[in-house]
C-alpha positions in Angstrom: -18.9 -5.1 52.3 -17.7 -5.4 48.7 -20.1 -4.7 45.8 -19.9 -8.4 44.8 -21.0 -9.5 48.3 -23.8 -6.9 48.2 -25.0 -8.3 44.9 -24.9 -11.9 46.3 -26.8 -11.0 49.5 -29.5 -8.9 47.8 -33.0 -10.4 47.6 -33.8 -11.7 44.1 -35.6 -9.2 42.0 -37.9 -11.8 40.6 -38.3 -14.7 43.1 -39.3 -18.0 41.5 -40.9 -19.3 44.7 -44.4 -18.2 45.7 -45.0 -16.1 48.8 -46.3 -17.9 51.9 -49.1 -15.4 52.6 -47.7 -14.9 56.1 -49.5 -12.3 58.3 -48.0 -11.3 61.6 -50.4 -11.7 64.6 -48.8 -10.0 67.7 -51.1 -11.9 70.0 -49.3 -15.1 69.1 -45.8 -13.8 68.2 -42.4 -14.2 69.9 -39.0 -12.7 69.1 -36.5 -15.5 69.5 -32.8 -14.5 69.6 -30.1 -17.2 69.4 -26.8 -16.7 71.1 -26.7 -12.9 71.7 -23.4 -13.5 73.5 -20.0 -11.9 73.6 -18.2 -14.7 72.0 -20.1 -14.1 68.8 -20.9 -10.4 68.8 -17.9 -8.6 70.3 -14.4 -7.9 69.1 -13.4 -9.4 72.4 -15.2 -12.7 71.6 -13.5 -16.0 70.8 -14.9 -16.1 67.2 -14.6 -12.4 66.1 -11.8 -13.3 63.6 -14.2 -15.3 61.5 -17.5 -13.7 62.3 -16.5 -10.0 62.8 -16.6 -9.0 59.1 -20.1 -10.3 58.6 -21.3 -8.8 62.0 -19.9 -5.5 61.0 -21.3 -5.5 57.4 -24.8 -6.4 58.6 -24.7 -4.0 61.6 -25.9 -7.1 63.4 -25.4 -5.8 67.0 -27.5 -2.6 66.4 -30.2 -4.6 64.6 -30.6 -7.1 67.3 -30.8 -4.3 69.8 -33.6 -2.6 67.8 -35.6 -5.9 67.6 -35.3 -6.3 71.4 -36.5 -2.8 72.0 -39.4 -3.1 69.5 -40.5 -6.5 70.9 -40.5 -5.1 74.5 -42.5 -2.1 73.4 -45.0 -4.4 71.6 -45.2 -6.6 74.7 -44.7 -9.8 72.8 -42.8 -12.8 74.2 -39.0 -12.5 73.9 -37.0 -15.7 74.2 -33.3 -16.2 74.3 -31.8 -19.5 73.2 -28.3 -19.4 74.6 -25.3 -21.7 74.1 -23.2 -22.9 77.1 -20.6 -25.5 77.6 -19.7 -26.8 81.1 -16.7 -28.9 82.2 -18.8 -32.0 82.1 -19.2 -31.5 78.3 -15.4 -32.2 78.0 -16.3 -35.9 78.3 -17.9 -35.9 74.8 -16.1 -38.5 72.8 -16.8 -37.2 69.3 -17.9 -34.1 67.4 -18.0 -32.5 64.0 -15.7 -29.7 62.8 -17.9 -27.0 64.4 -17.9 -28.7 67.8 -14.2 -29.2 67.6 -13.6 -25.6 66.8 -15.9 -24.3 69.6 -14.3 -26.5 72.2 -10.8 -25.6 71.0 -11.3 -21.8 71.5 -13.2 -22.2 74.8 -16.4 -20.8 73.3 -19.4 -20.2 75.6 -17.4 -21.7 78.5 -19.0 -21.7 82.0 -17.9 -23.2 85.3 -21.1 -25.3 85.7 -24.8 -25.2 85.2 -25.5 -24.0 88.7 -22.5 -21.6 89.0 -22.0 -18.1 87.9 -18.4 -17.8 88.9 -16.6 -15.9 86.2 -19.7 -15.6 84.0 -20.1 -11.8 84.1 -18.2 -10.3 81.2 -17.0 -13.7 79.9 -17.6 -14.9 76.3 -20.6 -16.8 77.5 -22.3 -13.7 78.9 -24.9 -11.6 77.0 -23.6 -8.6 75.1 -23.8 -5.7 77.6 -26.0 -3.6 75.3 -28.7 -6.3 75.5 -28.7 -7.1 79.3 -31.4 -4.6 80.3 -33.8 -6.3 78.0 -32.8 -9.9 78.6 -32.4 -9.6 82.4 -35.7 -7.8 83.0 -37.5 -10.7 84.7 -39.9 -11.2 81.7 -37.6 -12.5 79.0 -37.5 -16.3 78.6 -33.9 -17.6 78.9 -34.1 -21.1 77.7 -31.8 -23.9 78.8 -28.7 -24.1 76.7 -28.8 -25.7 73.3 -25.7 -27.8 72.7 -25.1 -28.0 69.0 -27.2 -25.7 66.7 -30.8 -26.5 67.1 -33.3 -26.2 70.0 -34.0 -29.9 70.2 -31.8 -30.2 73.3 -33.4 -27.3 75.2 -36.8 -26.1 76.4 -37.4 -23.3 73.9 -40.3 -25.0 72.1 -42.0 -25.8 75.5 -41.6 -22.2 76.6 -43.2 -20.9 73.4 -46.1 -23.4 73.4 -46.9 -22.5 77.1 -47.2 -18.9 76.1 -49.5 -19.6 73.1 -46.9 -18.6 70.6 -47.2 -20.0 67.0 -45.3 -17.3 65.1 -41.6 -16.5 65.6 -39.4 -13.6 64.5 -36.0 -15.2 64.5 -32.6 -13.4 64.8 -29.2 -13.9 66.4 -26.1 -15.9 65.7 -24.9 -17.6 63.7 -26.9 -17.5 60.4 -25.9 -20.9 58.9 -25.6 -22.6 62.3 -27.9 -21.9 65.2 -30.3 -19.6 63.3 -30.8 -22.1 60.5 -30.9 -25.0 63.0 -33.6 -23.2 65.0 -35.5 -22.3 61.8 -35.6 -25.9 60.7 -36.7 -27.3 64.0 -39.3 -24.7 64.7 -40.9 -25.2 61.2 -41.0 -29.0 61.9 -42.7 -28.2 65.2 -45.5 -26.3 63.4 -44.4 -22.7 63.9 -44.5 -20.0 61.3 -41.0 -18.4 61.2 -39.8 -15.1 59.8 -36.0 -14.7 59.7 -34.7 -11.2 60.2 -32.0 -11.4 57.7 -29.8 -8.4 58.7 -30.0 -9.3 62.4 -27.7 -12.2 62.0 -24.3 -12.9 60.5 -22.1 -15.8 59.5 -18.6 -17.0 59.3 -16.2 -16.3 56.4 -13.8 -19.2 55.9 -12.1 -21.0 53.0 -15.0 -23.5 53.3 -17.4 -20.7 52.2 -19.5 -17.8 53.2 -21.8 -19.0 55.9 -24.1 -16.0 55.7 -24.7 -16.4 52.0 -25.4 -20.1 52.4 -27.9 -19.3 55.1 -29.7 -16.6 53.1 -30.3 -19.1 50.3 -31.9 -21.6 52.7 -33.9 -19.0 54.5 -35.5 -18.0 51.2 -36.6 -21.6 50.7 -37.7 -22.4 54.2 -38.9 -19.4 56.2 -42.4 -18.0 56.0 -40.6 -14.7 55.1 -37.2 -13.0 55.3 -37.5 -9.5 56.6 -35.1 -6.6 57.3 -34.9 -5.2 60.8 -36.8 -2.1 59.5 -39.7 -4.4 58.3 -39.8 -6.4 61.5 -39.8 -3.3 63.7 -42.6 -1.8 61.6 -44.6 -4.9 61.9 -44.1 -5.1 65.7 -45.3 -1.5 65.9 -48.6 -2.3 64.1 -51.6 -2.6 66.3 
């Protein structure tokens, strides 16, 4: 990370906006991780060329791993909101630049909603370092979201059924699915804290996706924490 990027990403020394007064209550908290999948987080993934620099600079992979470990130790709900595309989705007749890109590189591709042929180790699979936490029989794996927000999956239902009203939010990608989930969860009445170094964004001529997301997180989220702050809060009893 360059010194200029570090300066841009740093939290403001004197924020103009007031604090929300947020207090974490573990009894009604969930960790939600969007798209902790190979296509985003591994050099072998389809999007590493544009996300890899940000993932590396933020140490995103290790930070998400720490959050999963801390949430399991705290016995709070852990929910994964994954992104999958099936052959039936090829019939879509239109899509924005992001959708066009994702389909063009075969991102999150699966053979079908009821088939696991070729899934293990594919770009749609979970990062190997996370599988022991995600596939433990307790973690909620929501149905796939199809663009960036959870409006098209069952994440909100799963959280409500577990009495969750506060969310620690992490995952990929900062200005896309993380921000999309943040906005929808807020609209649905959840308090949301974004763990700002447990995500990353694309770097393209169009702009720095991580920086754009950080700005919006500060305006919208109940708080933006580091992984250290989130882990400490999950350890508080």
